[in-house]
C-alpha positions in Angstrom: 106.6 -157.5 3.1 103.6 -159.6 2.3 102.8 -163.0 3.6 100.5 -165.8 2.2 97.7 -164.8 4.5 97.5 -161.2 3.1 99.4 -159.6 5.9 102.4 -157.3 5.8 104.7 -155.4 8.1 103.2 -151.9 8.0 105.5 -149.5 6.2 108.6 -151.7 6.7 108.9 -152.5 3.0 109.6 -148.8 2.5 111.8 -148.1 5.5 114.0 -151.2 5.4 116.0 -150.3 2.3 116.6 -146.8 3.6 117.7 -147.7 7.1 121.4 -147.6 6.6 121.5 -144.9 4.0 123.6 -141.8 4.7 122.1 -140.0 1.7 119.6 -137.1 2.1 116.0 -138.5 2.2 113.8 -135.7 3.7 114.8 -132.0 3.5 112.6 -129.5 5.4 112.3 -125.8 4.8 110.4 -124.1 7.5 108.8 -120.6 7.8 111.5 -119.2 10.0 114.1 -120.0 7.3 115.3 -123.2 8.9 116.6 -126.0 6.8 116.8 -129.5 8.2 118.2 -132.4 6.3 117.5 -136.0 7.4 119.3 -139.0 5.8 117.6 -142.3 5.5 119.4 -143.5 8.7 118.4 -140.4 10.7 114.8 -140.4 9.5 114.5 -144.1 10.4 115.9 -143.3 13.8 113.2 -140.7 14.4 110.6 -143.2 13.2 111.9 -145.9 15.6 112.0 -143.6 18.6 108.5 -142.3 17.8 107.2 -145.8 17.3 108.5 -146.9 20.7 106.9 -143.8 22.3 103.6 -144.6 20.7 103.8 -148.2 21.6 104.9 -147.8 25.2 102.9 -144.7 26.1 99.7 -145.4 24.2 99.8 -149.2 23.4 99.5 -148.3 19.7 99.3 -151.1 17.3 97.0 -152.7 14.7 93.5 -151.2 15.2 94.7 -148.1 16.9 93.5 -144.8 15.3 96.0 -141.9 15.5 94.5 -138.6 14.4 96.8 -135.8 13.2 95.6 -132.2 13.7 99.0 -130.8 12.7 100.7 -129.3 9.6 103.0 -131.1 7.1 106.4 -131.1 8.9 109.3 -133.4 9.2 108.3 -134.4 12.7 104.7 -135.2 11.7 105.9 -137.3 8.8 108.2 -139.2 11.2 105.3 -139.7 13.7 102.9 -140.9 10.9 105.5 -143.4 9.6 105.9 -144.6 13.2 102.2 -145.2 13.5 102.3 -147.2 10.3 105.3 -149.1 11.5 103.0 -150.3 14.4 100.1 -151.1 12.1 98.0 -148.2 13.3 95.7 -146.1 11.1 96.6 -142.5 10.5 93.7 -140.0 10.2 94.3 -136.5 9.0 91.9 -134.0 10.5 91.8 -130.6 12.2 91.4 -129.7 15.8 87.6 -129.6 15.7 87.2 -132.7 13.7 89.7 -134.7 15.7 87.4 -134.5 18.7 84.6 -136.2 16.8 86.7 -139.1 15.4 86.9 -141.2 18.5 90.6 -141.5 17.9 92.8 -143.3 20.5 95.3 -140.5 20.3 95.5 -137.0 18.8 98.8 -135.6 17.6 98.8 -131.8 17.4 100.9 -128.7 17.5 98.1 -126.8 19.2 97.0 -129.0 22.2 95.0 -126.2 23.7 92.5 -126.4 20.8 91.9 -130.2 21.0 89.4 -132.0 23.2 90.6 -135.5 23.6 91.6 -137.9 26.4 95.1 -138.7 24.8 97.1 -135.8 23.3 100.6 -135.8 22.0 101.8 -132.2 21.8 104.5 -131.6 19.1 106.7 -128.5 19.2 107.5 -127.6 15.6 110.8 -126.0 16.3 113.4 -128.4 15.1 115.7 -127.8 18.0 113.0 -127.6 20.6 113.7 -129.7 23.7 110.2 -129.3 25.0 106.8 -127.8 23.9 107.7 -124.5 25.5 104.2 -123.8 27.0 101.9 -125.2 29.6 100.1 -128.3 28.3 96.6 -129.5 29.0 96.1 -132.1 31.6 97.0 -135.5 30.2 98.9 -134.2 27.2 102.4 -135.6 26.6 105.3 -133.5 25.4 106.8 -135.2 22.3 110.0 -133.1 22.2 110.7 -133.7 25.9 110.1 -137.4 25.7 111.0 -138.9 22.3 114.8 -138.9 22.6 114.6 -141.3 25.6 113.0 -144.1 23.6 114.8 -146.9 21.9 116.5 -146.6 18.5 115.1 -149.9 17.1 111.4 -150.6 16.6 110.0 -153.9 15.5 107.2 -153.7 12.8 103.8 -155.1 13.6 102.1 -157.5 11.1 98.9 -155.9 9.8 96.3 -157.0 7.3 96.9 -155.6 3.8 93.3 -154.6 3.7 93.4 -152.6 7.0 93.0 -148.9 6.8 96.3 -147.0 6.8 95.6 -143.4 5.8 92.3 -141.6 6.0 91.9 -138.0 4.6 89.1 -136.0 3.2 89.7 -137.8 -0.1 89.1 -141.3 1.4 91.0 -144.1 2.9 94.1 -146.0 1.6 94.7 -149.6 2.9 98.2 -150.7 3.9 98.3 -152.7 0.7 97.5 -149.7 -1.4 99.8 -147.4 0.6 102.9 -149.5 0.0 102.1 -150.6 -3.6 104.9 -149.6 -6.0 104.2 -146.4 -7.8 104.9 -145.5 -11.4 106.0 -142.2 -12.8 109.2 -140.2 -12.9 111.9 -140.6 -10.3 114.4 -138.2 -8.8 114.2 -135.7 -5.9 110.8 -134.0 -5.7 109.5 -130.9 -3.9 106.3 -130.8 -1.9 105.0 -127.3 -1.2 102.4 -127.2 1.5 100.7 -124.1 0.2 100.0 -125.9 -3.1 97.9 -128.5 -1.3 95.5 -126.9 1.2 92.4 -126.6 -1.0 91.0 -130.2 -0.9 92.6 -131.5 2.3 95.1 -130.6 5.0 98.6 -130.7 3.4 99.8 -133.4 5.7 97.8 -136.1 4.0 99.1 -135.2 0.6 102.7 -134.9 2.0 102.4 -138.4 3.5 101.3 -139.9 0.2 104.2 -138.0 -1.6 106.7 -139.3 1.0 105.6 -142.9 0.6 106.0 -142.7 -3.2 109.4 -140.9 -3.0 110.9 -143.1 -0.3 109.5 -146.2 -2.0 111.7 -145.4 -5.0 114.7 -144.5 -2.8 114.3 -140.8 -3.8 114.4 -137.7 -1.6 111.6 -135.4 -0.8 112.1 -131.6 -0.2 109.2 -130.4 2.1 108.3 -126.8 2.1 106.2 -125.8 5.1 103.2 -123.4 5.1 104.1 -119.9 4.0 107.4 -120.9 2.5 108.1 -119.9 -1.1 109.7 -122.6 -3.2 111.8 -120.3 -5.4 113.3 -121.7 -8.5 116.9 -121.1 -7.3 116.1 -123.0 -4.1 114.6 -125.9 -6.0 117.7 -126.0 -8.2 119.9 -125.9 -5.1 118.1 -128.9 -3.7 118.2 -130.7 -7.1 114.5 -131.1 -7.1 113.4 -132.1 -10.6 109.7 -131.6 -10.1 107.0 -130.4 -7.7 104.4 -132.8 -6.5 
């Protein structure tokens, strides 16, 4: 959604066509054997609730830097898309690096390892109703809070040249992030263990998700330590690994 002054509405051009879709969009396979399937409608609902949490609790918006010291997971994808919906910049780091970024907020599954003024603690169990452990002072429990926020989020206008995603490989602007991608379509599998050499897997997973969702295609996300067996790929109708 571009305008004549070079602005756009964050990731809205990707999310809007998926908002009412009942078809599978994101399928998660976790290390404990769990499988979670989110339709376009359900994923968008998680993005909206997360965006409202980020906006109301942290005043997130254009110019806000949200650091992620967390693995590739369906919840961290939803939170990153929520940050983009608000026009914020997502930075992929680790616990040690996050403290040096000067980020406005650090999203992490290991809050005890992060030194920051604002921490959002994310329990990775899909059915977790709270973090399940004592949190550092000032940390907010994502699982305990997110369901209470609204189901509709209004996208913020952001400059197309503003930074959207920063990883060890560099920075993508919002314009670059949402630009149409070429290549083959169809359901694709992302295997976290294939992507840890050059950067944390979450950065690569986010780029893959934007490409897949922009085409209206599903992404099958395999967490760390999860083997993407050929039979399982066939069961999920994944036509390629990315």
